[in-house]
C-alpha positions, -999 to 999 in steps of 0.1 A, spaced: -31 451 368 -17 439 334 -22 406 318 10 388 307 11 361 281 41 337 282 51 313 255 61 278 265 87 259 244 70 229 228 79 196 246 86 170 219 87 142 244 52 150 256 41 152 219 55 117 213 36 103 242 4 121 232 6 106 197 16 71 209 -13 70 233 -40 83 210 -29 66 177 -8 37 187 -13 20 153 2 50 135 28 60 160 49 33 175 86 26 181 89 -5 159 64 -1 129 54 -33 111 74 -36 78 53 -32 47 55 -58 20 51 -41 -14 28 -69 -26 4 -67 3 -28 -48 7 -44 -49 41 -25 -80 51 -34 -99 19 -5 -113 0 -7 -106 -37 16 -131 -54 -2 -139 -86 -29 -126 -109 -55 -149 -94 -49 -134 -59 -52 -99 -73 -85 -106 -92 -99 -121 -60 -90 -88 -41 -106 -67 -69 -138 -87 -66 -139 -84 -28 -132 -47 -30 -161 -42 -55 -184 -64 -33 -175 -44 -1 -180 -11 -18 -213 -20 -34 -226 -31 1 -214 2 17 -189 -16 40 -158 0 23 -153 37 17 -150 47 -20 -117 65 -14 -102 34 2 -116 12 -26 -101 35 -52 -66 33 -35 -68 -5 -33 -79 -9 -69 -51 15 -80 -26 -7 -61 -39 -39 -77 -36 -22 -111 -1 -12 -105 9 -48 -94 -9 -63 -124 10 -38 -147 43 -49 -131 34 -87 -135 24 -80 -172 57 -61 -178 77 -90 -163 59 -116 -184 65 -94 -216 102 -91 -208 104 -130 -204 88 -134 -239 112 -108 -254 142 -126 -238 129 -160 -252 126 -145 -287 161 -130 -285 175 -164 -275 156 -181 -304 169 -155 -328 205 -160 -316 202 -198 -319 190 -194 -355 222 -175 -366 
């Protein structure tokens, strides 16, 4: 008697069901749209909001309730948003100075 091994073609539909049942938050038909200014559902619309998030991340990390890798990602996101806000504010000042120079001519 000889043993025979057969290959079965992967069933992508079964894989989809498996993923949806085991990780529904990551694998669903209609994913929740992501707002670029949101971190974990918190809207970051100004510098005060961002500083509050940074403070909360530090507090949660210090108490051991937030993983250091997650904290690092969140703080990096906050820094990126602050840099964008800072760049926008600098551009506004440059535009104001250009208008002032034009009006002086």
